[in-house]
Structures are given as structure tokens and as C-alpha cells.
N, C-alpha and C positions, 0 to 999 in steps of 0.2 A: 800545581799543588806542591807545598814543600813537604819533605819527608823527615821525620824525626826518628833515627835509629837508637833504640834503647840498648842498655848494656846488662840486662838480666843474665844473658847468657854466658857473659864473660864472668860475672861473679858467682852465680849460682844456678845453673840450668837445671840441676836436680833439686827440686824444692824438697822432696821427702829426705829426711836426714837418717834413715834407718841405718844403724851401725855407726853414726856419727855422734850420736847423743848417748848420754848414759842411760842405763837400763831402766831408770825411774821415769824416762821419757819426758824430759823437760823440753820446753817449746824453745824456738830461736826466731830472732827479729833482726832483719837487716833494713837500714835505711840509707837511701842515697839521695842526693838533691843537687841542684844547680840554682844559685850558688850555695856555699857553705851554709847550714843552718844548725842553730841550737835545738837539742831535742829535749822535750819535757814528756815524761810519762807519768800519769796520775798526779800531775802538778810537780814533779820532782825532775831538777835538771840532771840528765844522765850522761850528756856529752854533746858531740858535734858530729855531722855528716862527714864523710861515710862511717857508719857505725854498725857493728854487729855484736849481739849478745846471745850466746847459745845455752845460757842458764837461766832461762826466764820461766816463771810458773805459768802453766796453761790457765786459760780464763780470758776475760774481757778487760782491756785497757783503754785508757784515754791518752792518746798521743797528740802532741802539738809541736809543729816545726816552725820557728822564727828565723828567717833568713837574716844573715849577718849584713851589716851596713853596707850600701852600695851607693852610688852617685844619685840614686832615687830610692825613695821608699817602696818596699816591696811588699805584697799581701802575705800574711802568715797562713798556715794551714792547721786545721785540727779535725780529728776524727777518732771514731772508736774502733778497735780491731779485736777480734777473737783469736787468741793464740791456741794452737792445738799441740797437744803432747807429741813429740817426734816429727814436727813438721816446722819448716822455716817459712815464715811469712816475710815477703819482700815488699817494702814501700819505696816508692821513687816520686820525686817531685821537682818540677821546674817552675820557679817563682817569675812573677811579673808584677808590674804596677798595678794593673787591674786584673780582676778575677777571670774575666773573659779570656784573657790571654795566658792563664796559668794552666798547667797539665800535670798529669800524674797517673800513677798505677799503684795497685795493691794485688799482690799475687799470693795465693795460698792454696791449701789442700784441705778437703773436708773428707772424712771417713764416710764410706758407704757400707750398705749391708752386703752388696754384691762384691765379693773379694776377687772375682775372676775378670772383671772389666774396669775400664776407666772411663770418665766422662769430663765434660767441659761446659762451663758456664761463663759467658762473656756479658757484662753489662758495662754501658758507656753513658757519660753525660756529655752532650745530650744523647738521646735514643736514635736509632737509625743508622748507626755505622755500619758499613759493610766489613764483614769479618772473612778474611782469608786464612786458611790453614795451608801452610806449604805451597802458597800461591794458588790454591783452589778456593774459589768463592763458596762460602758456607751459609750466606744469609745475612740479614740485618740484626742488629742488637735491639733488645735483650734476645740472646741466643743461648739454648741448651742443647747440646749434643749428648744424648744419654750414653751411648756406647762408641768409644773410639779405641784405637790400638794404643797400647802403651808405647811411649817414646817421646822424642824430642820434636816439637812443632815450631815452625815460624809462623807467629801470630801477627797479621797486620790488619790495623784498623784505619778505616778512611771514610771521609764524610765531606761533602762539598762545603767549602767555606772554612774548613778546618785543617790543621797540620795533621799529616799522617804520622802514625805511630807503629813501629815495627820492633818485635823483639822475639827471643825464643824462650820457651819453657818446656818442661817435661811432664807428660801424662804418666801417672802410675796406677797400676791395678789396685782396686780397693778404695781409690780416692776420686773425689771430684775436684778437677783443677779450677779454681774460681779467679777469673780476671776482672777487675773493676777499674775502668779507666776514665779519666777526665781528659776531653780533647781541647786543645787550646784553639782559639779562632786565628786565622791567617793575619798576618801583619803585628801591629803592636810595637812599642818602642823596644829598643835593644837594651839587655842587661848586661852591665859590665860590672862584675864582682870587684871588691877591693881585694888587691893581692894580698894574701895570708901566708906566703912562703909554702915550701914544700910541706906535703902531708907526711907525718911520721910513719914509718914502715909498719908500727904495730897497730895503726889505725885502719890500715888497707885490708879490706875483706879478702880472706884467703880463698884461693880457687880450689874446688873440690878435685880429689885425685881421680874421680870417675870419668872426668872430661878434659880432653887434651886442650892446650893453650892454643888459641887461634893462630895461626901462623900466616903472616902478611904474604901476599903474593910477590914473587921476585920483581923487581923494578931495575931499570938501569942506573948505573952509578952515575951520580951528577958530580962533576969536578967542582970543588970547592975552591974558590979564590977570593981574596979580599974579606969582608965581614960575612960571618954566617951565623947561624943559630943551631943549639943543640936542644933537641926535645927531651923536657923533663919527664920524670914518672907522673903518671896521671892516675885517676881512680878507675879508669876503664881499662888501661893497658894500651890506649891509643889515643891519638888527637885527631880531630876533624880538620881537614883543610877546606876552606870555604871559597866560594867564587868572588866574594868582597869582604870588607873589613866590618863584619857584624854577624850576629848569630842568626839574623834573618835571611842570610844569603844560603844558596844551596850547597850542600856538601859535594865536593868534587873528588876527594880522595881521603886516605887515612895515612898519618905518619905515626911512628913508633919511638918510645923512649930510647934515648942514645943515639939516634940518627941524627946526622948533620946536613943542613941544606944552606945554599947561598941566600943571603939576605938582600932583597931588592930595594924594599922601601919600609918605612915605619910610619905608623899612625897610632894615635892613643890606643893603647890595650891591643894592638895588632902588628904582626910582622907580615910583609909579603915575601914569599919564598919561591924558589924554583924547585918544586918537589919531584920533577921528573923531567928529563932532557926536553925542552920545548913546552913545558907546562908550568904554569904559575898559579899560585893561590894565597890565601891568607889564614894565619893561625893565630890563636889567642896568645898575646906574649906573657901572659901568666903562667903558661906551660912551657915556655922556651927560655933558654939562656943565650944572650948574645954574645958571640965570640969575635972580638976586634980582629 
């Protein structure tokens, strides 16, 4: 079963924005996608992913994501969200040619009467996905846990025949953490986005000061001789290394912006690198610069 590691914890692990928003308690929205998509809110084009707006009015909105052109036509996504004052709602979407192979998540917080405890609700499409919290099995979806400890949780969703999803989110006292996920079927054609150039720094979601940046584990230095590649800035702060030249291949490691690696082979949209002494893998050429 292939695993998809999401990036919510790198962007905003603490969904509750108390202290980060004005006193009038405006709502906030963050949208991430692969590939890049145009965002429409209530029929108005507001920008492209990655996107964040911390000055939105609470209430229900209609949001539509239209992926940018690729080698093949991808399905768009549309849904309704309820934005809550003082809370950041996070939307993530991975597009594909067919709806069965698309995936995505919506994370938000809902105020509760009980201000001394936190709770969690997880729903998936399809139902029946097994939920793990910090590697502990908690049952199939739909799942509601009325009282959980406040803090950060690793949430993993798995279902036979579907790609696994895993991400981190934080439960907050007085709120119900709501997770709504769509699982993608195993297989499906590879999605290769049309290169769009570097993402402007003012479009990258800022990381909260309450959570330290993830530090990569130390790795042996790989001597660089001949052609090499340098990893570009990414939306997540890291780049997956895969076992083959395509997103359907398993992740074997992560590399980080600014690092340089020997270039072994090139294929359309992919570079093969030595990422550690004696270890090789493939990275998307969209996020790497070739150095002669």
C-alpha cells in the first residue's frame, strides 16, 4: 500500500489562531494543491495555490479549485466550507484525470460548549478507513472521539485498495477537530504539472512561531563530481525522493532546499540522484536546478 504524507504540520499544525488574528476574530483559510490550481470563492477568482487569507469573514463559502493545464486534463473540485472566527480552515487537494484517483482533506475546528476538553471527528470517502492516532488504532470512519487530550496528533488513514494518508494536526480545548478526507484509489496515471517557475516568497504560507521547523536527520555528505542538481524551494519545505520516475512510486527519502546531489540520469520531468552514499532515487525536475 502506497503512503501519502501530507504537509499540514509544516504549514499550520496549530489550527486555532488565538493571538494571531485581530480581536474581531476574523476567519482564516489556507489552500494547498498539487498541481497548482486557480481558486474561486463564491464565483470570484482570488488567486492560486498555495494560498492563505487571514482576513476572511466567518460564514459559509463556496470554493472551487481548477488545476492548471498539464499534459492531460484533470478534474476540478468544488465544495462548501463553513469558516469560523478565530480558526484557520485548511484545504488540501491532489488532482488526477479521474475522480476516483483524486484525494484531499479539509481540517477545521468547531467550538464546543465544553471548554475543558477537546474532541475529534474523522470522516472519509469512502467510509471504513482505519484511523490511527499517534500509531494507535482507534477504529474505522466515521469516527468520533468525544474527549481527547489537547495536543498534536499524527493522524493516519488507511483502507485496502486506497492510498494511505498521514498528517499532523493539533487538538485544542473547547474545540472539536474535524477532519474530512477523500481517499484516492491505488494506481492511476501519473500527473506531471506544467512547470510554472519558482513560487514567489509572498505566496508561501508562513510557519507559526509556536512550532519549530522540522529539522532533517543528519545524512552522510555525498561527494559531488560532474553534473549535479540543487533542490529549489518547495511549498512544503522538502522534496520527496521516490524509487522510480513517477509519483506512483514509493517515497524513499526527503531532500531539502539548497542541498546539492549528483545527477545520475534524466527522464522527462524527473532526475535520478544519489541522495546518500550508496542510495539512489528520483526527484521531480520541477523542483531542482541542474548544475553542469
